[in-house]
C-alpha positions as CSV (number, residue, x, y, z in Angstrom):
1,X,28.7,18.8,-39.3
2,X,25.0,18.1,-38.5
3,X,23.4,15.3,-40.5
4,X,20.2,16.8,-41.9
5,X,18.4,13.5,-42.3
6,X,18.4,12.9,-38.5
7,X,17.7,16.5,-37.7
8,X,14.5,16.5,-39.7
9,X,13.2,13.4,-38.0
10,X,13.4,15.0,-34.5
11,X,11.8,18.3,-35.6
12,X,8.0,17.9,-35.7
13,X,6.3,18.6,-39.0
14,X,4.3,21.7,-38.3
15,X,3.1,24.7,-40.3
16,X,5.5,25.4,-43.3
17,X,7.4,22.2,-42.7
18,X,4.5,20.1,-44.0
19,X,5.4,19.3,-47.7
20,X,2.6,17.2,-49.2
21,X,0.5,18.1,-52.3
22,X,-2.8,17.3,-50.4
23,X,-3.6,16.6,-46.8
24,X,-6.7,15.5,-44.8
25,X,-7.3,18.4,-42.4
26,X,-9.0,18.1,-39.0
27,X,-10.4,21.2,-37.2
28,X,-9.9,22.0,-33.5
29,X,-13.2,20.4,-32.5
30,X,-12.3,17.1,-34.3
31,X,-14.5,17.6,-37.3
32,X,-13.2,16.7,-40.8
33,X,-12.4,19.7,-43.1
34,X,-11.8,17.4,-46.1
35,X,-8.9,17.0,-48.4
36,X,-7.2,20.3,-49.0
37,X,-3.7,21.8,-49.8
38,X,-1.4,22.4,-46.8
39,X,-1.2,26.1,-47.7
40,X,-5.0,26.4,-47.4
41,X,-5.1,24.5,-44.1
42,X,-2.2,26.7,-42.8
43,X,-4.1,29.9,-43.7
44,X,-7.1,28.6,-41.7
45,X,-4.9,27.7,-38.7
46,X,-3.2,31.1,-38.8
47,X,-6.6,32.9,-38.8
48,X,-7.4,31.0,-35.6
49,X,-3.9,31.8,-34.2
50,X,-3.1,28.1,-34.0
51,X,-0.7,25.6,-35.7
52,X,-1.1,23.0,-38.4
53,X,0.4,19.8,-37.0
54,X,1.1,16.6,-38.9
55,X,-0.6,13.8,-37.0
56,X,-0.1,10.8,-39.3
57,X,2.1,10.7,-42.4
58,X,1.4,7.0,-43.0
59,X,-2.2,7.7,-44.1
60,X,-3.1,8.5,-47.6
61,X,-3.4,11.5,-47.8
62,X,-1.4,12.4,-44.7
63,X,-3.6,13.7,-41.7
64,X,-3.0,17.1,-40.2
65,X,-4.7,18.8,-37.3
66,X,-5.2,22.4,-36.4
67,X,-4.2,22.8,-32.7
68,X,-2.1,24.8,-30.3
69,X,1.2,22.9,-30.7
70,X,2.8,24.2,-27.5
71,X,-0.2,22.9,-25.5
72,X,-0.1,19.6,-27.4
73,X,3.6,19.1,-26.7
74,X,3.0,19.9,-23.0
75,X,0.1,17.3,-22.8
76,X,2.3,14.6,-24.4
77,X,5.2,15.3,-22.0
78,X,2.7,15.1,-19.0
79,X,1.4,11.8,-20.3
80,X,4.9,10.4,-20.7
81,X,5.9,11.4,-17.2
82,X,2.7,9.9,-15.7
83,X,3.4,6.6,-17.5
84,X,6.9,6.6,-16.3
85,X,5.8,7.2,-12.7
86,X,3.3,4.4,-12.8
87,X,5.6,1.7,-14.0
88,X,7.3,-0.3,-11.2
89,X,10.7,-1.8,-11.9
90,X,10.9,-5.2,-10.2
91,X,13.8,-5.4,-7.8
92,X,15.3,-8.5,-6.3
93,X,14.9,-8.5,-2.5
94,X,16.8,-11.1,-0.5
95,X,15.7,-13.1,2.5
96,X,18.6,-14.7,4.3
97,X,18.5,-17.6,6.8
98,X,20.3,-20.6,8.1
99,X,19.2,-24.2,7.7
100,X,18.8,-24.6,11.5
101,X,16.3,-21.7,11.6
102,X,13.7,-21.6,14.5
103,X,10.0,-21.8,13.6
104,X,9.2,-18.2,14.6
105,X,12.2,-16.8,12.7
106,X,11.2,-18.8,9.6
107,X,7.7,-17.3,9.8
108,X,9.3,-13.8,10.0
109,X,11.3,-14.5,6.8
110,X,8.1,-15.9,5.2
111,X,6.1,-12.8,5.9
112,X,9.0,-10.6,4.6
113,X,9.0,-12.6,1.4
114,X,5.2,-12.3,1.1
115,X,5.4,-8.6,1.5
116,X,8.1,-8.3,-1.2
117,X,6.1,-10.5,-3.6
118,X,2.9,-8.5,-3.0
119,X,4.7,-5.3,-3.9
120,X,5.8,-6.8,-7.2
121,X,9.4,-7.6,-6.4
122,X,11.3,-10.9,-6.9
123,X,12.6,-12.7,-3.8
124,X,15.9,-14.4,-3.6
125,X,15.8,-16.9,-0.7
126,X,19.3,-17.7,0.6
127,X,20.4,-20.3,3.1
128,X,23.9,-19.6,4.3
129,X,26.4,-22.2,5.6
130,X,29.2,-21.9,8.1
131,X,32.1,-24.2,8.5
132,X,31.1,-27.9,8.2
133,X,27.4,-27.0,7.9
134,X,27.9,-27.3,4.1
135,X,27.5,-31.1,4.6
136,X,23.8,-30.5,5.4
137,X,22.9,-29.0,2.0
138,X,20.0,-31.5,1.8
139,X,18.4,-29.8,4.9
140,X,18.8,-26.4,3.3
141,X,17.2,-27.6,0.1
142,X,14.3,-29.1,2.1
143,X,13.9,-25.7,3.8
144,X,13.9,-23.8,0.5
145,X,11.3,-26.2,-1.0
146,X,9.1,-25.7,2.1
147,X,9.3,-21.9,1.6
148,X,8.3,-22.4,-2.1
149,X,5.4,-24.5,-1.0
150,X,4.3,-22.0,1.6
151,X,4.4,-19.2,-1.0
152,X,2.8,-21.0,-3.9
153,X,-0.3,-18.8,-3.9
154,X,1.8,-15.6,-4.4
155,X,4.9,-16.8,-6.2
156,X,6.2,-19.2,-8.8
157,X,9.7,-20.6,-8.6
158,X,11.9,-18.9,-11.2
159,X,15.0,-20.8,-10.3
160,X,15.0,-23.9,-8.0
161,X,17.3,-24.4,-5.0
162,X,20.9,-24.3,-6.2
163,X,24.3,-24.3,-4.4
164,X,26.5,-21.3,-4.9
165,X,29.7,-21.4,-2.9
166,X,28.9,-21.3,0.9
167,X,25.2,-20.8,0.3
168,X,22.2,-22.2,-1.4
169,X,19.7,-19.9,-3.1
170,X,16.3,-20.0,-4.9
171,X,14.6,-17.2,-6.9
172,X,10.9,-16.6,-6.6
173,X,8.9,-14.2,-8.9
174,X,5.4,-12.9,-8.2
175,X,2.5,-14.5,-10.0
176,X,0.9,-12.4,-12.6
């Protein structure tokens, strides 16, 4: 059984579906036609071989426009797709290293992190430990703090250095 209340909400109010005593009609060129009955506006729209589309039912009286509904629907869909394409979902990219990292290797990780931050992604900097290296977690924390300092123009620390099992991690997010 289809619930008619929800069905009507999804179907746009066009032509005969517009059930108001009076409406404010707008012509194809955007000019006001005044407050008329929906039947009168629908007659004008049919003469131009177009549709009468409800634009705003919140207004008093409701606003309707004479337009090609198929073309209007196509334009809305195009705008929606364009907006979806432009938005960038921030991913979390990881930069792994050891606390005994050499200077050159550190600079490589730093440039990777910079590249990720510039493209709008978050960076998870991880220092991994092996065996007894876990005793030197203070050195790993120092390394992560150094990285945060080196990236302070591009990023803000979202989560400071924190030990998680056999690693220590820090989360950086790009500055707005």
